[in-house]
BARODREN-688602 format. One record per residue: residue in one letter; z, x, y of N, C-alpha, C in turn. Coordinates in steps of 0.2 Angstrom, whole numbers, padded with zeros to 4 digits, always signed. Layout:
REM residues N
aZXYZXYZXY
...
This chain:
REM residues 308
m-0119-0924-0256-0123-0926-0251-0119-0927-0244
t-0121-0924-0239-0118-0924-0233-0119-0930-0229
s-0114-0933-0226-0114-0939-0222-0118-0938-0216
t-0121-0943-0213-0123-0942-0206-0118-0941-0201
p-0118-0936-0197-0113-0936-0192-0113-0941-0187
e-0107-0943-0185-0106-0948-0180-0108-0946-0173
i-0107-0939-0172-0109-0936-0165-0113-0930-0166
a-0118-0929-0162-0121-0922-0162-0120-0920-0155
i-0118-0914-0154-0117-0910-0148-0124-0906-0147
l-0127-0907-0142-0134-0904-0140-0133-0900-0135
c-0135-0893-0136-0135-0888-0130-0141-0885-0130
v-0144-0885-0124-0150-0881-0122-0148-0875-0119
t-0149-0869-0121-0147-0862-0118-0153-0858-0116
h-0152-0854-0111-0157-0850-0108-0154-0844-0105
g-0154-0839-0109-0152-0832-0106-0145-0832-0104
r-0140-0835-0107-0133-0835-0104-0128-0834-0110
p-0129-0828-0114-0125-0827-0120-0117-0828-0119
t-0115-0825-0114-0107-0825-0113-0105-0832-0112
l-0108-0835-0108-0106-0842-0106-0107-0847-0112
v-0113-0847-0115-0114-0851-0120-0109-0850-0126
a-0107-0844-0127-0102-0843-0132-0095-0847-0130
k-0093-0847-0124-0087-0850-0122-0088-0858-0123
c-0094-0860-0121-0096-0867-0121-0095-0870-0129
l-0099-0866-0133-0099-0868-0140-0092-0867-0144
a-0088-0862-0141-0082-0862-0144-0078-0868-0143
s-0078-0871-0137-0075-0877-0135-0077-0883-0139
c-0084-0883-0140-0087-0888-0144-0084-0888-0152
a-0084-0882-0154-0082-0881-0161-0075-0883-0162
a-0071-0882-0157-0064-0883-0158-0062-0891-0157
q-0067-0895-0156-0065-0902-0155-0063-0905-0162
r-0058-0909-0161-0054-0911-0167-0057-0918-0170
h-0063-0920-0167-0066-0926-0170-0068-0924-0178
p-0067-0928-0182-0069-0926-0189-0076-0926-0192
n-0081-0928-0188-0087-0929-0190-0093-0928-0185
f-0094-0921-0183-0099-0920-0178-0103-0914-0180
e-0109-0913-0177-0113-0907-0178-0115-0904-0172
i-0117-0898-0172-0119-0894-0166-0126-0892-0167
v-0131-0894-0162-0138-0892-0162-0139-0888-0156
v-0141-0882-0156-0143-0878-0151-0150-0876-0150
i-0153-0877-0144-0160-0875-0143-0160-0868-0139
v-0162-0863-0142-0162-0857-0139-0169-0856-0136
n-0169-0857-0129-0176-0859-0125-0177-0854-0120
p-0181-0848-0121-0184-0847-0127-0180-0842-0131
v-0183-0840-0137-0180-0836-0142-0177-0830-0139
d-0171-0828-0140-0168-0822-0137-0163-0820-0142
a-0163-0814-0145-0159-0812-0150-0152-0811-0148
e-0150-0809-0142-0143-0808-0139-0140-0815-0139
t-0144-0820-0136-0141-0827-0135-0140-0830-0142
e-0145-0829-0146-0144-0832-0153-0138-0829-0157
a-0137-0823-0156-0131-0819-0159-0125-0822-0157
a-0124-0823-0150-0118-0826-0147-0117-0833-0149
v-0122-0837-0150-0122-0844-0153-0119-0844-0160
r-0122-0840-0164-0119-0840-0171-0112-0837-0172
a-0110-0833-0167-0103-0830-0168-0098-0835-0165
a-0100-0839-0160-0096-0844-0157-0095-0851-0162
a-0101-0852-0165-0101-0859-0169-0106-0857-0175
p-0103-0854-0180-0107-0852-0186-0110-0858-0189
a-0108-0864-0189-0110-0870-0192-0116-0873-0188
a-0117-0871-0182-0122-0874-0178-0129-0873-0181
r-0133-0878-0180-0140-0878-0181-0144-0875-0175
v-0148-0870-0176-0151-0866-0171-0159-0868-0171
i-0162-0870-0166-0169-0871-0165-0171-0867-0160
r-0177-0863-0161-0179-0858-0156-0186-0861-0153
t-0187-0859-0147-0194-0861-0144-0197-0854-0143
h-0204-0854-0143-0208-0848-0142-0208-0846-0134
r-0207-0851-0130-0207-0850-0123-0202-0855-0120
n-0201-0854-0113-0197-0859-0110-0201-0865-0108
i-0199-0870-0112-0203-0876-0112-0200-0881-0107
g-0194-0879-0104-0191-0884-0099-0185-0887-0102
f-0180-0889-0098-0174-0892-0100-0175-0898-0104
f-0178-0903-0101-0179-0910-0104-0183-0910-0110
p-0189-0906-0110-0193-0906-0116-0189-0902-0122
a-0185-0897-0120-0180-0894-0125-0175-0899-0128
l-0172-0903-0123-0168-0908-0125-0171-0913-0130
n-0177-0915-0128-0181-0920-0133-0181-0917-0140
l-0182-0911-0140-0182-0907-0147-0176-0908-0151
a-0170-0907-0147-0164-0908-0150-0163-0915-0152
l-0164-0920-0148-0163-0927-0149-0167-0929-0156
a-0173-0926-0156-0177-0928-0162-0175-0925-0169
n-0170-0920-0168-0168-0916-0174-0161-0918-0176
t-0159-0924-0174-0152-0927-0176-0153-0934-0178
d-0149-0936-0183-0148-0943-0184-0141-0946-0182
a-0137-0942-0178-0131-0945-0176-0131-0951-0173
t-0125-0955-0173-0125-0961-0169-0125-0960-0162
y-0121-0955-0160-0120-0953-0153-0122-0946-0152
v-0125-0944-0146-0126-0937-0144-0122-0935-0138
m-0119-0929-0138-0115-0927-0132-0119-0921-0130
i-0122-0921-0124-0126-0916-0121-0121-0911-0117
v-0122-0905-0118-0117-0900-0114-0122-0895-0111
d-0120-0893-0105-0123-0887-0102-0120-0881-0105
d-0125-0876-0105-0122-0870-0108-0118-0866-0104
d-0117-0868-0097-0112-0864-0093-0106-0869-0092
a-0104-0873-0096-0098-0878-0096-0095-0878-0102
w-0088-0880-0102-0085-0881-0108-0079-0886-0107
f-0077-0889-0113-0072-0894-0113-0065-0891-0112
v-0061-0895-0108-0055-0893-0106-0050-0894-0111
a-0051-0899-0115-0046-0901-0121-0050-0903-0127
d-0046-0903-0133-0050-0903-0139-0051-0910-0141
d-0049-0915-0137-0049-0922-0139-0055-0926-0135
a-0059-0922-0132-0064-0925-0128-0069-0929-0132
l-0072-0927-0137-0076-0931-0141-0073-0938-0143
e-0067-0937-0146-0064-0944-0148-0063-0948-0142
a-0061-0946-0136-0060-0950-0131-0066-0953-0128
l-0072-0950-0128-0078-0953-0126-0081-0958-0131
v-0080-0956-0138-0083-0961-0143-0079-0968-0142
s-0072-0967-0141-0068-0973-0140-0070-0978-0134
e-0073-0975-0129-0076-0979-0124-0081-0983-0126
f-0086-0981-0130-0091-0985-0133-0088-0990-0138
k-0083-0989-0142-0080-0993-0146-0077-0999-0143
q-0074-0997-0137-0070-1003-0133-0075-1007-0129
a-0081-1004-0127-0086-1007-0123-0093-1005-0126
p-0095-1009-0131-0102-1007-0134-0108-1008-0129
e-0107-1011-0124-0113-1012-0119-0114-1006-0115
l-0110-1001-0115-0111-0995-0111-0117-0992-0113
g-0121-0989-0108-0127-0985-0110-0125-0977-0110
a-0120-0975-0106-0118-0968-0106-0111-0967-0103
v-0108-0962-0105-0102-0960-0102-0102-0953-0101
t-0099-0951-0095-0100-0944-0093-0093-0941-0091
c-0092-0935-0092-0085-0932-0091-0084-0931-0083
n-0077-0930-0082-0075-0928-0075-0076-0921-0075
l-0078-0918-0069-0080-0911-0069-0075-0907-0064
e-0074-0901-0066-0070-0897-0061-0074-0890-0062
g-0073-0886-0056-0076-0880-0056-0077-0878-0049
p-0081-0872-0048-0081-0869-0041-0085-0874-0036
t-0089-0878-0039-0093-0883-0034-0092-0890-0036
e-0087-0891-0040-0085-0898-0043-0078-0900-0041
t-0078-0907-0038-0071-0909-0037-0070-0915-0042
p-0065-0915-0046-0064-0921-0051-0062-0927-0047
i-0065-0933-0050-0063-0939-0047-0056-0941-0049
s-0053-0945-0045-0046-0947-0047-0046-0955-0045
g-0040-0958-0047-0039-0965-0046-0042-0970-0051
g-0045-0967-0057-0048-0971-0062-0055-0970-0063
d-0057-0973-0069-0065-0972-0071-0069-0976-0065
r-0075-0974-0065-0080-0977-0060-0087-0977-0063
y-0090-0982-0061-0097-0983-0063-0102-0979-0058
i-0107-0976-0061-0111-0971-0056-0118-0973-0057
r-0122-0971-0052-0129-0972-0053-0133-0969-0058
a-0131-0962-0059-0134-0958-0064-0129-0952-0065
f-0129-0951-0072-0125-0945-0074-0128-0938-0073
t-0124-0933-0073-0126-0926-0073-0127-0925-0080
t-0133-0923-0082-0135-0923-0090-0131-0919-0094
g-0129-0913-0092-0126-0908-0097-0118-0910-0098
f-0116-0916-0097-0109-0917-0098-0108-0924-0100
t-0113-0927-0104-0113-0934-0105-0114-0936-0112
m-0111-0941-0114-0112-0944-0121-0116-0951-0120
m-0120-0952-0125-0124-0958-0125-0126-0960-0132
p-0127-0966-0134-0130-0968-0141-0136-0964-0142
r-0138-0962-0147-0145-0959-0149-0150-0964-0148
k-0148-0971-0148-0153-0976-0147-0156-0976-0140
v-0153-0973-0136-0155-0973-0129-0162-0970-0129
a-0163-0964-0133-0169-0961-0134-0174-0964-0139
s-0171-0966-0144-0175-0968-0150-0178-0975-0149
e-0174-0980-0145-0175-0987-0145-0175-0990-0138
w-0170-0988-0134-0169-0992-0128-0173-0990-0122
v-0173-0983-0121-0177-0981-0115-0183-0976-0117
g-0182-0972-0122-0187-0967-0124-0185-0960-0122
y-0189-0955-0125-0187-0948-0124-0189-0947-0116
f-0187-0941-0114-0188-0939-0107-0196-0937-0107
p-0199-0939-0102-0206-0937-0101-0207-0930-0100
d-0211-0926-0103-0212-0919-0102-0214-0918-0094
l-0216-0923-0090-0217-0922-0083-0210-0919-0080
f-0205-0920-0083-0198-0918-0080-0196-0911-0083
f-0198-0906-0080-0197-0899-0083-0189-0898-0083
r-0186-0899-0077-0179-0898-0076-0175-0902-0072
s-0178-0907-0069-0175-0912-0064-0177-0919-0065
a-0173-0924-0063-0174-0931-0063-0174-0934-0069
g-0173-0931-0075-0173-0934-0081-0168-0939-0082
e-0162-0938-0079-0156-0942-0079-0158-0949-0075
t-0161-0948-0069-0163-0954-0065-0168-0958-0069
f-0173-0955-0072-0178-0959-0076-0174-0963-0081
l-0169-0960-0085-0165-0963-0090-0160-0969-0087
c-0156-0967-0082-0151-0971-0080-0153-0977-0077
t-0159-0976-0073-0161-0982-0069-0163-0988-0074
k-0166-0986-0080-0168-0990-0085-0162-0993-0089
l-0157-0989-0090-0151-0992-0093-0148-0997-0089
w-0147-0996-0082-0145-1001-0078-0149-1007-0078
e-0156-1006-0078-0160-1012-0078-0159-1016-0085
q-0157-1013-0090-0155-1016-0096-0148-1019-0097
k-0145-1018-0091-0138-1020-0091-0133-1016-0096
r-0135-1010-0096-0131-1005-0100-0127-1000-0095
p-0121-1001-0093-0118-0997-0088-0117-0990-0089
v-0117-0986-0084-0116-0979-0085-0109-0977-0081
k-0105-0974-0084-0098-0973-0082-0095-0966-0082
r-0092-0964-0077-0089-0957-0077-0081-0958-0079
v-0079-0955-0084-0072-0956-0086-0067-0951-0083
e-0062-0953-0080-0058-0948-0077-0054-0944-0081
g-0052-0946-0087-0047-0943-0092-0051-0938-0096
v-0057-0937-0096-0060-0932-0100-0064-0927-0096
r-0061-0920-0096-0064-0915-0091-0068-0910-0095
m-0073-0907-0091-0076-0901-0092-0076-0897-0086
y-0076-0890-0088-0076-0885-0083-0083-0883-0082
h-0086-0883-0076-0093-0881-0075-0093-0875-0071
a-0095-0869-0074-0095-0863-0071-0101-0862-0066
l-0106-0866-0067-0112-0865-0062-0114-0858-0062
a-0117-0856-0068-0119-0849-0068-0125-0847-0064
d-0126-0841-0062-0132-0839-0058-0137-0837-0063
q-0136-0835-0069-0141-0833-0074-0145-0839-0075
g-0152-0838-0075-0156-0843-0077-0158-0848-0072
r-0155-0847-0066-0156-0851-0060-0161-0848-0055
s-0166-0852-0053-0170-0849-0048-0171-0854-0042
s-0169-0852-0036-0169-0857-0031-0176-0859-0029
r-0181-0855-0030-0188-0858-0030-0189-0863-0035
d-0188-0862-0041-0189-0867-0046-0185-0873-0045
w-0179-0873-0042-0175-0879-0041-0178-0883-0035
l-0180-0879-0030-0184-0883-0025-0190-0886-0027
f-0194-0883-0031-0201-0885-0033-0200-0891-0038
h-0196-0890-0043-0196-0895-0048-0191-0901-0046
g-0186-0900-0042-0182-0905-0039-0186-0910-0035
l-0190-0908-0030-0195-0912-0026-0200-0915-0031
r-0204-0912-0034-0209-0915-0038-0206-0920-0043
s-0201-0919-0046-0198-0923-0051-0196-0930-0048
q-0193-0929-0042-0191-0935-0038-0196-0939-0036
l-0202-0936-0034-0208-0940-0033-0211-0944-0039
l-0211-0940-0044-0214-0943-0050-0209-0949-0053
c-0203-0948-0052-0198-0953-0054-0199-0959-0050
a-0200-0958-0044-0201-0964-0039-0207-0968-0041
v-0213-0965-0043-0219-0968-0046-0217-0972-0052
i-0213-0969-0056-0212-0972-0063-0207-0978-0062
r-0202-0978-0058-0197-0983-0058-0196-0987-0052
e-0199-0985-0046-0198-0989-0040-0201-0996-0040
p-0198-1002-0038-0202-1008-0038-0208-1007-0033
t-0213-1011-0035-0219-1011-0031-0219-1011-0024
t-0214-1016-0021-0214-1017-0014-0210-1011-0011
y-0207-1007-0014-0203-1001-0012-0207-0995-0012
l-0212-0994-0017-0215-0988-0018-0218-0984-0013
l-0222-0987-0009-0225-0984-0003-0220-0982+0002
p-0215-0986+0004-0210-0984+0009-0206-0978+0007
v-0204-0978+0000-0200-0973-0003-0204-0966-0002
l-0210-0966-0004-0214-0960-0004-0215-0958+0003
v-0216-0962+0008-0217-0960+0015-0210-0957+0017
s-0205-0960+0015-0198-0957+0017-0197-0951+0014
k-0199-0950+0008-0198-0943+0004-0202-0938+0008
f-0208-0940+0010-0212-0935+0013-0209-0932+0019
l-0207-0937+0023-0204-0935+0030-0197-0931+0029
r-0193-0934+0025-0187-0931+0024-0187-0924+0020
s-0192-0923+0016-0193-0917+0012-0196-0912+0017
l-0201-0914+0021-0204-0909+0026-0198-0906+0030
t-0194-0910+0033-0188-0908+0037-0184-0903+0033
f-0182-0905+0027-0177-0901+0023-0180-0894+0021
y-0186-0894+0019-0190-0888+0017-0191-0884+0023
g-0193-0887+0028-0194-0883+0035-0188-0879+0037
r-0182-0883+0036-0176-0879+0038-0174-0874+0033
k-0176-0874+0027-0175-0869+0022-0180-0864+0022
r-0185-0864+0027-0191-0860+0027-0194-0859+0020
a-0196-0865+0018-0199-0865+0011-0205-0870+0011
l-0209-0870+0016-0214-0875+0017-0220-0873+0012
g-0220-0867+0009-0225-0866+0004-0223-0869-0002
i-0217-0869-0004-0214-0873-0010-0215-0880-0009
w-0214-0883-0003-0215-0890-0002-0222-0892-0003
l-0227-0888+0000-0234-0889-0001-0236-0889-0009
h-0233-0884-0012-0235-0883-0019-0232-0889-0023
a-0226-0892-0022-0223-0897-0025-0227-0904-0024
w-0229-0905-0018-0233-0911-0016-0240-0911-0019
f-0243-0905-0019-0250-0904-0022-0249-0906-0030
s-0244-0903-0033-0243-0903-0040-0242-0911-0042
f-0238-0914-0038-0236-0921-0039-0243-0925-0038
l-0247-0924-0034-0253-0928-0033-0257-0927-0039
t-0257-0921-0042-0262-0920-0048-0259-0924-0054
l-0252-0925-0054-0249-0929-0060-0248-0936-0059
i-0250-0939-0053-0249-0946-0052-0252-0950-0058
p-0258-0949-0060-0261-0953-0066-0256-0953-0072
a-0253-0947-0073-0249-0947-0079-0242-0951-0078
a-0240-0951-0071-0234-0955-0070-0236-0962-0070
v-0242-0964-0067-0244-0971-0067-0244-0974-0074
r-0246-0970-0079-0246-0972-0086-0239-0974-0089
l-0234-0970-0086-0227-0971-0088-0224-0977-0084
r-0227-0979-0079-0224-0984-0074-0221-0990-0078
a-0214-0990-0076-0210-0996-0079-0205-0997-0073
p-0207-1001-0068-0202-1001-0062-0196-1006-0064
i-0191-1004-0060-0185-1008-0061-0185-1014-0056
s-0181-1019-0057-0181-1025-0052-0178-1023-0046
t-0179-1027-0041-0176-1026-0034-0169-1027-0035
e-0167-1032-0039-0159-1033-0040-0156-1027-0043
t-0159-1023-0048-0156-1017-0050-0156-1012-0045
r-0161-1011-0041-0161-1007-0035-0156-1008-0030
r-0154-1014-0029-0149-1015-0024-0142-1013-0028
l-0141-1014-0034-0135-1012-0038-0135-1004-0037
l-0140-1001-0038-0140-0993-0038-0138-0991-0031
q-0140-0995-0026-0138-0993-0019-0131-0994-0018
r-0128-0999-0021-0121-1001-0020-0117-0995-0024
l-0119-0993-0029-0116-0987-0033-0116-0981-0029
d-0122-0980-0025-0122-0974-0021-0117-0974-0015
a-0117-0980-0012-0113-0981-0006-0106-0982-0007
s-0103-0984-0013-0096-0985-0013-0094-0984-0020
i-0087-0983-0021-0084-0982-0028-0083-0989-0031
v-0086-0990-0037-0086-0996-0041-0082-0995-0047
r-0076-0998-0048-0073-0998-0054-0073-1004-0058
d-0075-1010-0055-0075-1016-0058-0082-1019-0057
l-0086-1019-0062-0093-1022-0061-0092-1029-0059
a-0088-1033-0062-0087-1040-0062-0086-1042-0054
a-0083-1037-0050-0082-1039-0043-0088-1036-0039
c-0093-1034-0042-0099-1031-0038-0104-1036-0037
p-0105-1038-0031-0110-1044-0030-0117-1043-0033
e-0119-1037-0034-0126-1036-0036-0126-1036-0044
w-0120-1036-0047-0120-1036-0055-0120-1043-0057
r-0125-1044-0062-0125-1050-0066-0124-1049-0073
p-0119-1052-0077-0119-1051-0084-0125-1052-0088
v-0125-1049-0094-0131-1050-0098-0132-1057-0099
r-0127-1061-0100-0128-1068-0102-0131-1072-0097
a-0131-1070-0091-0134-1073-0085-0141-1072-0085
m-0144-1067-0088-0151-1065-0088-0154-1068-0095
v-0151-1071-0099-0154-1073-0105-0155-1081-0104
r-0162-1082-0105-0164-1089-0104-0162-1093-0111
e-0160-1099-0109-0159-1104-0115-0166-1106-0118
p-0166-1107-0125-0173-1109-0127-0175-1116-0125
s-0181-1117-0124-0183-1123-0122-0183-1128-0127
g-0183-1134-0125-0183-1140-0131-0189-1141-0134
p-0190-1145-0139-0196-1146-0142-0201-1150-0138
């Protein structure tokens, strides 16, 4: 009988056979003694699947009949592993060293309260952090390890409303609300090639805006929701106007309006205290949460039982 793996490496790939082969080769070379690799070929593609099997023969391959989107495909991978931790990797990125999994797991064992840890990135558009680990508002999904309980118990799976953007914001805001910090680790690096294949600027503009708006409806505190949406309306109008993409802007806003009922059903707003903490993480480098005035330890939020 095979034991349950401690770690599952999850990779969603979309038409990048050469790059995913390099990604999975770096995964297969990890020296951690107990991990599995689960690859979603989204959608089914014979050339990509052949590259996956050549680079990581032991990987489990799951095919989709069409491009169902990054986060729905990631949900499929999450549902098909029983590992304690999941390591999500982009198909155009790879580990720089073979001890990455061991180093990331050790972070959770030293600090079980962590909600997620993410790698230090280098590449053509990435500048690695220096000066030590830091706490961050939201990770970049394809370079991150988290307990599988994040999906199965603590937060839940990514809503299908998020085709390719904002899933990490949905998840991380709730982790911070639960006092489960998200940290970027300086000493564990991945190289991000940022491939052109499988990327559409139109899709990025459309899904990026729509997903931000949907996430605001789901997560913003009630007193902030309307001002945030008004601000996003004005800022996005200016941005998309400069991009000469007002047609995409209109399409994204119209699609958002049709999906508001679905977003309202998922609504679970964070507290204003958590929102202030996230603003702090956006505005400054935070390496010590205890010194952060917006942070309150878990014990401060637990009420003592009332007397008889």
